[in-house]
N, C-alpha and C positions, 0 to 999 in steps of 0.2 A: 278691802285693802290687804288682807291676809287670806291665805287658803291653806288647807291641810293636804299633806301628801302622806301616803302610807309607805313605810320603810321598815322592813323586818318586824312586821306586826305592831309597830308603834306609829302613832300619828305625830307629826311635827308641824308646827305652824311655821310657815315660810314668810319672811319679811323682806320686801323689796328694798333695794338700795342701788345707788350708782357710784358708790365709793370706789376709789382705786384700790387695788390689792396687788401685793407682790408675792409671787410664788416661785420658790426655788425647788427644782426637781433634782434629786440625787443623780449625778452623772451629767448634768447640764451646766454650762458655764453661765455665771451671772444669774440675776433675778429678772424674771419677766414681769412687766407691768400688765395687769389685766384689770377688768372692771367687775366688781362684785355685783352679782345679780340679786342674790338673797342669802340670808343667814337664818339658821335654825339651831335648835339644841343638838341636832344630829350632825350637822356639818354646814357646808355652804355650797353655793353654785356661783360660777363666774363665767364671764365671756373672755375668750382668748383668741388671738390671731393664729396661734399654732395649736395643734392637737397634743394631747399627752396620753401616754400609754396607761390603760386601766391597770391598777395595781401598783403604780409608781408611788414611792414615798415622797412627800413634799413637806416643805416648811412654808408656812403662810404668815404674811405680815400685812395687817390692815392699819394704815396710818391715821389713827383717831386719837385725839388728845395729845398730851405730852409724852405718854408712853404708848407706843403702838401695840396693838393686840398681836401676839405671836402664838402660833400653835403648830403642832405636827399633825399631819393627816395623810390620807391615802386617796388617790384618784379612784373613784368607784364607778364613774361613767364619763364618757366623752362622746359628744355627737356634733356633727356638722350642722350649723344653723345659719342659713343665708350666707353672709360673707365672713363668718367667724365660726368658732367652735364654742360649745358650752360644756363646761366641766363640772362634775359633782365631786366634792372632796369631803370625806368623812373624817371627823376628828378622831385622833388616836387616844388621847387622854380624856377621861371623864371630866376632869376639872376644866378643861378647855371648853366643854359644852356649856358649863355654867358661866364661864367668862364671856362666851359668845352672846349671852343674854344682854350684857352691858353693851356690847358692840351693836346689837340690834337697836337699843335705845339711842346710842350715839349716832347711828345712821339716820334715824328718824329726826333727831334734833338738827343734824346738818341739813337734811332735806327741808325741814321747817325754816331754818335760817335762810336758805336759798329762796324758798317760796315767798317769805316776807320781803326780801330784797326785791324780787321780781314783781310781786303784786302790790306792795305798799311803798316801795322805794326806801324802806328803813334798813340801815346797816346794823346788825346785831353782832356782838362778839359771842364767843362760845358760851360764856356764862349767862349772858342775857337770854340767848336762845334757849338754853337749858331750862332756865327759870320759867320762861313763858310756856315752853312745850310741856313741862311737868305740870304746871297749873292747868293747862287746857286739856291735856291728853293722857297723863299718866294713869288716871283712874280707869281709863278704858283700854289701856295697853293689855293685849291678850296675856292671860296667865297660862303657864304651861306646868302641868303637874308631873 
């Protein structure tokens, strides 16, 4: 479910997600809706219909919970992938990297909620899904030192 990548001599666990993400690039009008591909303590990767220039400063917003996750970052890679682009964004602030850990868990909880609805036909609210996910999976959630 997770895999490690090497970045600047440090290993980061990557966690997949399909959450929507809003990215605003300095000098661009409006915010573009993209889809989060994965989150780690180093940054995030997302899919976009448009490319972004490597080195661009961006503000990121992931709509999770009542308070969206917001962070500043920089585009560190952009590559064409099939019918879209994949972007790598590195967090600017060290504190954002730790906040991303909570976003990882929220992404998994939302995925769990969707899977329960599709597989079992049960509708869970966010709190119920969190309680069930924590009970079943929190102990095995990867630790990052």
